[in-house]
The first five atom37 places (N, CA, C, CB, O) and aatype in JSON, in Angstrom:
{
  "aatype": [12, 14, 11, 5, 4, 9, 9, 4, 8, 11, 7, 14, 16, 14, 7, 0, 11, 18, 11, 1, 1, 7, 5, 9, 11, 1, 16, 7, 7, 0, 7, 15, 11, 9, 19, 7, 11, 15, 10, 1, 1, 13, 10, 14, 2, 10, 5, 1, 19, 11, 9, 2, 10, 3, 7, 16, 19, 11, 1, 0, 8, 19, 4, 16, 15, 4, 9, 15, 0, 7, 11, 9, 10, 11, 0],
  "atom_mask": [
    [1, 1, 1, 1, 1],
    [1, 1, 1, 1, 1],
    [1, 1, 1, 1, 1],
    [1, 1, 1, 1, 1],
    [1, 1, 1, 1, 1],
    [1, 1, 1, 1, 1],
    [1, 1, 1, 1, 1],
    [1, 1, 1, 1, 1],
    [1, 1, 1, 1, 1],
    [1, 1, 1, 1, 1],
    [1, 1, 1, 0, 1],
    [1, 1, 1, 1, 1],
    [1, 1, 1, 1, 1],
    [1, 1, 1, 1, 1],
    [1, 1, 1, 0, 1],
    [1, 1, 1, 1, 1],
    [1, 1, 1, 1, 1],
    [1, 1, 1, 1, 1],
    [1, 1, 1, 1, 1],
    [1, 1, 1, 1, 1],
    [1, 1, 1, 1, 1],
    [1, 1, 1, 0, 1],
    [1, 1, 1, 1, 1],
    [1, 1, 1, 1, 1],
    [1, 1, 1, 1, 1],
    [1, 1, 1, 1, 1],
    [1, 1, 1, 1, 1],
    [1, 1, 1, 0, 1],
    [1, 1, 1, 0, 1],
    [1, 1, 1, 1, 1],
    [1, 1, 1, 0, 1],
    [1, 1, 1, 1, 1],
    [1, 1, 1, 1, 1],
    [1, 1, 1, 1, 1],
    [1, 1, 1, 1, 1],
    [1, 1, 1, 0, 1],
    [1, 1, 1, 1, 1],
    [1, 1, 1, 1, 1],
    [1, 1, 1, 1, 1],
    [1, 1, 1, 1, 1],
    [1, 1, 1, 1, 1],
    [1, 1, 1, 1, 1],
    [1, 1, 1, 1, 1],
    [1, 1, 1, 1, 1],
    [1, 1, 1, 1, 1],
    [1, 1, 1, 1, 1],
    [1, 1, 1, 1, 1],
    [1, 1, 1, 1, 1],
    [1, 1, 1, 1, 1],
    [1, 1, 1, 1, 1],
    [1, 1, 1, 1, 1],
    [1, 1, 1, 1, 1],
    [1, 1, 1, 1, 1],
    [1, 1, 1, 1, 1],
    [1, 1, 1, 0, 1],
    [1, 1, 1, 1, 1],
    [1, 1, 1, 1, 1],
    [1, 1, 1, 1, 1],
    [1, 1, 1, 1, 1],
    [1, 1, 1, 1, 1],
    [1, 1, 1, 1, 1],
    [1, 1, 1, 1, 1],
    [1, 1, 1, 1, 1],
    [1, 1, 1, 1, 1],
    [1, 1, 1, 1, 1],
    [1, 1, 1, 1, 1],
    [1, 1, 1, 1, 1],
    [1, 1, 1, 1, 1],
    [1, 1, 1, 1, 1],
    [1, 1, 1, 0, 1],
    [1, 1, 1, 1, 1],
    [1, 1, 1, 1, 1],
    [1, 1, 1, 1, 1],
    [1, 1, 1, 1, 1],
    [1, 1, 1, 1, 1]
  ],
  "atom_positions": [
    [[122.18, -97.62, -135.65], [122.47, -96.66, -134.6], [122.43, -97.37, -133.25], [121.46, -95.48, -134.63], [121.42, -97.97, -132.9]],
    [[123.52, -97.3, -132.49], [123.49, -97.89, -131.16], [122.66, -97.03, -130.22], [124.91, -98.08, -130.61], [122.87, -95.82, -130.12]],
    [[121.74, -97.66, -129.54], [120.87, -96.91, -128.63], [121.52, -96.86, -127.26], [119.45, -97.55, -128.55], [120.93, -97.27, -126.26]],
    [[122.76, -96.34, -127.21], [123.52, -96.32, -125.98], [124.42, -95.09, -125.96], [124.36, -97.61, -125.83], [125.02, -94.73, -126.97]],
    [[124.52, -94.46, -124.8], [125.4, -93.3, -124.61], [126.84, -93.78, -124.55], [125.02, -92.5, -123.31], [127.14, -94.78, -123.89]],
    [[127.76, -93.06, -125.24], [129.15, -93.5, -125.23], [129.87, -93.07, -123.96], [129.88, -92.97, -126.46], [130.97, -93.57, -123.69]],
    [[129.3, -92.17, -123.18], [129.95, -91.7, -121.96], [129.56, -92.57, -120.77], [129.58, -90.23, -121.68], [130.43, -93.13, -120.1]],
    [[128.26, -92.69, -120.5], [127.8, -93.41, -119.31], [127.22, -94.78, -119.63], [126.77, -92.59, -118.58], [126.83, -95.51, -118.72]],
    [[127.16, -95.14, -120.91], [126.63, -96.43, -121.38], [125.19, -96.66, -120.96], [127.5, -97.57, -120.86], [124.78, -97.79, -120.69]],
    [[124.43, -95.57, -120.89], [123.0, -95.69, -120.6], [122.31, -96.23, -121.84], [122.39, -94.32, -120.15], [122.5, -95.71, -122.94]],
    [[121.5, -97.27, -121.67], [120.86, -97.91, -122.8], [119.39, -98.16, -122.52], [0.0, 0.0, 0.0], [118.85, -97.65, -121.55]],
    [[118.74, -98.95, -123.38], [117.33, -99.26, -123.18], [117.11, -100.06, -121.91], [116.79, -100.02, -124.39], [117.88, -100.97, -121.6]],
    [[116.05, -99.73, -121.18], [115.69, -100.48, -119.98], [114.31, -101.09, -120.18], [115.72, -99.57, -118.72], [113.44, -100.45, -120.77]],
    [[114.1, -102.3, -119.7], [112.8, -102.94, -119.89], [111.76, -102.36, -118.95], [112.91, -104.43, -119.68], [112.08, -101.86, -117.87]],
    [[110.52, -102.43, -119.38], [109.41, -101.94, -118.58], [108.12, -102.56, -119.05], [0.0, 0.0, 0.0], [108.12, -103.51, -119.84]],
    [[107.01, -102.02, -118.56], [105.71, -102.56, -118.92], [104.72, -101.43, -119.12], [105.2, -103.54, -117.84], [104.83, -100.36, -118.51]],
    [[103.75, -101.68, -119.99], [102.65, -100.75, -120.22], [101.4, -101.44, -119.7], [102.52, -100.36, -121.75], [101.09, -102.57, -120.1]],
    [[100.67, -100.77, -118.82], [99.51, -101.38, -118.17], [98.21, -100.9, -118.79], [99.52, -101.07, -116.68], [98.05, -99.71, -119.07]],
    [[97.3, -101.82, -119.01], [95.96, -101.52, -119.5], [95.04, -101.54, -118.29], [95.49, -102.54, -120.61], [94.95, -102.55, -117.59]],
    [[94.33, -100.43, -118.04], [93.48, -100.33, -116.86], [92.02, -100.21, -117.26], [93.89, -99.14, -115.99], [91.69, -99.71, -118.34]],
    [[91.14, -100.67, -116.37], [89.72, -100.64, -116.61], [89.0, -100.3, -115.32], [89.22, -101.98, -117.19], [89.42, -100.73, -114.24]],
    [[87.93, -99.53, -115.42], [87.15, -99.17, -114.24], [87.36, -97.72, -113.85], [0.0, 0.0, 0.0], [88.37, -97.1, -114.18]],
    [[86.4, -97.2, -113.14], [86.44, -95.81, -112.71], [87.29, -95.69, -111.45], [85.02, -95.25, -112.46], [87.21, -96.54, -110.56]],
    [[88.11, -94.65, -111.37], [88.99, -94.49, -110.22], [88.21, -94.06, -108.99], [90.09, -93.49, -110.52], [87.12, -93.49, -109.1]],
    [[88.76, -94.33, -107.81], [88.04, -94.11, -106.55], [87.73, -92.64, -106.3], [88.85, -94.65, -105.39], [86.66, -92.31, -105.78]],
    [[88.65, -91.74, -106.67], [88.43, -90.33, -106.33], [87.31, -89.69, -107.14], [89.7, -89.55, -106.54], [86.86, -88.59, -106.82]],
    [[86.84, -90.38, -108.19], [85.7, -89.86, -108.94], [84.44, -90.68, -108.68], [86.01, -89.84, -110.43], [83.46, -90.56, -109.42]],
    [[84.47, -91.51, -107.63], [83.26, -92.23, -107.25], [83.19, -93.67, -107.67], [0.0, 0.0, 0.0], [82.14, -94.3, -107.51]],
    [[84.24, -94.21, -108.21], [84.21, -95.6, -108.68], [84.73, -96.57, -107.63], [0.0, 0.0, 0.0], [85.03, -96.18, -106.5]],
    [[84.81, -97.81, -108.02], [85.29, -98.86, -107.12], [86.8, -99.07, -107.23], [84.56, -100.17, -107.42], [87.36, -99.9, -106.53]],
    [[87.44, -98.33, -108.09], [88.88, -98.45, -108.28], [89.22, -99.07, -109.61], [0.0, 0.0, 0.0], [88.5, -99.95, -110.09]],
    [[90.31, -98.62, -110.22], [90.69, -99.16, -111.52], [91.48, -100.45, -111.33], [91.52, -98.12, -112.33], [92.27, -100.58, -110.41]],
    [[91.24, -101.38, -112.22], [91.91, -102.68, -112.17], [92.83, -102.81, -113.38], [90.87, -103.83, -112.14], [92.55, -102.27, -114.45]],
    [[93.94, -103.52, -113.2], [94.84, -103.81, -114.31], [94.33, -105.05, -115.01], [96.32, -104.0, -113.81], [94.23, -106.12, -114.4]],
    [[94.01, -104.92, -116.3], [93.46, -106.05, -117.04], [94.43, -106.56, -118.11], [92.15, -105.65, -117.69], [94.15, -107.58, -118.75]],
    [[95.53, -105.89, -118.3], [96.49, -106.35, -119.29], [97.83, -105.69, -119.07], [0.0, 0.0, 0.0], [97.92, -104.58, -118.55]],
    [[98.89, -106.39, -119.46], [100.23, -105.86, -119.29], [101.04, -106.29, -120.49], [100.87, -106.35, -117.95], [101.11, -107.47, -120.81]],
    [[101.67, -105.33, -121.17], [102.51, -105.66, -122.32], [103.9, -105.08, -122.08], [101.9, -105.13, -123.64], [104.03, -104.0, -121.5]],
    [[104.91, -105.78, -122.53], [106.28, -105.37, -122.33], [106.65, -104.27, -123.32], [107.24, -106.56, -122.46], [106.17, -104.24, -124.45]],
    [[107.52, -103.38, -122.88], [108.01, -102.31, -123.74], [109.42, -101.94, -123.29], [107.07, -101.06, -123.69], [109.92, -102.44, -122.28]],
    [[110.06, -101.04, -124.06], [111.4, -100.59, -123.71], [111.39, -99.09, -123.52], [112.43, -100.99, -124.8], [110.77, -98.36, -124.29]],
    [[112.07, -98.62, -122.49], [112.27, -97.2, -122.25], [113.63, -96.83, -122.82], [112.16, -96.83, -120.72], [114.66, -97.34, -122.37]],
    [[113.64, -95.94, -123.83], [114.88, -95.57, -124.5], [115.45, -94.29, -123.9], [114.65, -95.4, -126.01], [114.68, -93.4, -123.52]],
    [[116.77, -94.17, -123.8], [117.37, -92.94, -123.27], [117.26, -91.8, -124.28], [118.85, -93.18, -122.91], [117.11, -92.04, -125.48]],
    [[117.32, -90.57, -123.8], [117.24, -89.39, -124.65], [118.64, -89.11, -125.2], [116.67, -88.15, -123.85], [119.43, -88.4, -124.58]],
    [[118.91, -89.67, -126.37], [120.23, -89.53, -126.99], [120.22, -88.43, -128.04], [120.68, -90.86, -127.62], [119.26, -88.28, -128.79]],
    [[121.3, -87.67, -128.07], [121.49, -86.63, -129.06], [122.8, -86.91, -129.79], [121.5, -85.21, -128.4], [123.77, -87.38, -129.2]],
    [[122.82, -86.63, -131.09], [124.03, -86.82, -131.89], [124.77, -85.5, -131.93], [123.69, -87.34, -133.34], [124.34, -84.55, -132.6]],
    [[125.89, -85.42, -131.22], [126.64, -84.17, -131.1], [128.1, -84.41, -131.51], [126.56, -83.62, -129.65], [128.61, -85.53, -131.48]],
    [[128.75, -83.29, -131.89], [130.19, -83.33, -132.17], [130.91, -83.14, -130.84], [130.6, -82.22, -133.22], [130.69, -82.15, -130.14]],
    [[131.79, -84.1, -130.5], [132.53, -84.01, -129.24], [134.02, -84.12, -129.52], [132.07, -85.1, -128.24], [134.44, -84.64, -130.55]],
    [[134.79, -83.63, -128.57], [136.24, -83.72, -128.63], [136.65, -84.92, -127.8], [136.92, -82.4, -128.13], [136.65, -84.84, -126.57]],
    [[137.02, -86.03, -128.43], [137.35, -87.26, -127.75], [138.81, -87.61, -128.01], [136.42, -88.4, -128.2], [139.17, -87.98, -129.13]],
    [[139.64, -87.5, -126.99], [141.08, -87.79, -127.08], [141.78, -86.97, -128.16], [141.3, -89.27, -127.35], [142.65, -87.48, -128.87]],
    [[141.4, -85.7, -128.27], [142.03, -84.81, -129.24], [141.46, -84.87, -130.64], [0.0, 0.0, 0.0], [141.88, -84.08, -131.49]],
    [[140.54, -85.76, -130.91], [139.92, -85.85, -132.23], [138.45, -85.48, -132.12], [140.09, -87.27, -132.82], [137.79, -85.74, -131.11]],
    [[137.96, -84.87, -133.18], [136.56, -84.46, -133.23], [135.77, -85.56, -133.91], [136.38, -83.1, -133.96], [136.11, -85.98, -135.02]],
    [[134.71, -86.03, -133.24], [133.87, -87.06, -133.85], [132.43, -86.85, -133.41], [134.36, -88.47, -133.46], [132.15, -86.26, -132.37]],
    [[131.52, -87.37, -134.24], [130.1, -87.34, -133.89], [129.78, -88.58, -133.08], [129.21, -87.25, -135.17], [130.22, -89.68, -133.4]],
    [[129.0, -88.37, -132.02], [128.67, -89.5, -131.15], [127.29, -89.3, -130.55], [129.73, -89.66, -130.04], [126.78, -88.18, -130.48]],
    [[126.7, -90.4, -130.11], [125.41, -90.37, -129.43], [125.66, -90.22, -127.95], [124.57, -91.65, -129.74], [126.27, -91.09, -127.32]],
    [[125.18, -89.1, -127.38], [125.39, -88.8, -125.97], [124.04, -88.48, -125.36], [126.39, -87.61, -125.78], [123.22, -87.79, -125.97]],
    [[123.78, -88.99, -124.13], [122.51, -88.71, -123.48], [122.5, -87.28, -122.95], [122.24, -89.72, -122.33], [123.55, -86.69, -122.69]],
    [[121.31, -86.74, -122.8], [121.18, -85.34, -122.4], [121.63, -85.09, -120.97], [119.74, -84.89, -122.56], [122.02, -83.98, -120.63]],
    [[121.59, -86.12, -120.12], [122.06, -85.92, -118.76], [123.58, -85.75, -118.72], [121.65, -87.1, -117.87], [124.09, -85.0, -117.89]],
    [[124.31, -86.42, -119.61], [125.76, -86.22, -119.7], [126.1, -84.87, -120.31], [126.39, -87.34, -120.53], [127.09, -84.24, -119.91]],
    [[125.3, -84.41, -121.27], [125.54, -83.1, -121.89], [125.33, -81.99, -120.86], [124.61, -82.89, -123.1], [126.16, -81.08, -120.76]],
    [[124.23, -82.06, -120.1], [123.95, -80.99, -119.13], [124.87, -81.06, -117.92], [122.49, -81.07, -118.67], [125.09, -80.04, -117.26]],
    [[125.42, -82.24, -117.61], [126.35, -82.37, -116.49], [127.76, -81.91, -116.86], [126.39, -83.81, -116.02], [128.62, -81.78, -115.99]],
    [[127.99, -81.66, -118.15], [129.3, -81.19, -118.6], [130.34, -82.29, -118.68], [0.0, 0.0, 0.0], [131.53, -82.0, -118.55]],
    [[129.94, -83.54, -118.89], [130.88, -84.64, -118.96], [131.57, -84.72, -120.31], [130.17, -85.93, -118.67], [132.52, -85.49, -120.47]],
    [[131.12, -83.93, -121.3], [131.76, -83.94, -122.62], [132.25, -82.55, -122.94], [130.78, -84.44, -123.71], [131.82, -81.56, -122.34]],
    [[133.16, -82.48, -123.88], [133.67, -81.2, -124.37], [133.2, -81.09, -125.81], [135.24, -81.1, -124.26], [133.65, -81.83, -126.68]],
    [[132.27, -80.14, -126.08], [131.75, -79.99, -127.42], [132.82, -79.41, -128.34], [130.5, -79.1, -127.42], [133.62, -78.57, -127.94]],
    [[132.81, -79.87, -129.58], [133.79, -79.4, -130.55], [133.29, -78.12, -131.2], [134.06, -80.48, -131.62], [133.98, -77.55, -132.06]]
  ]
}
């Protein structure tokens, strides 16, 4: 399955997940510190829908922002 929208070509974007330690300042601590960082991917919210593409009906992976914006014609 391609993790990409066929309309806007929105795909996975790189990011990071942070590991924090320590009590935060607003609850009386000295502040939380970042003690670790691991890479991860943010995936788009893709839905498999039937669309009308150039007069033919086909199933495709489309992101929810394209569906709600009306960029596709549902079959």
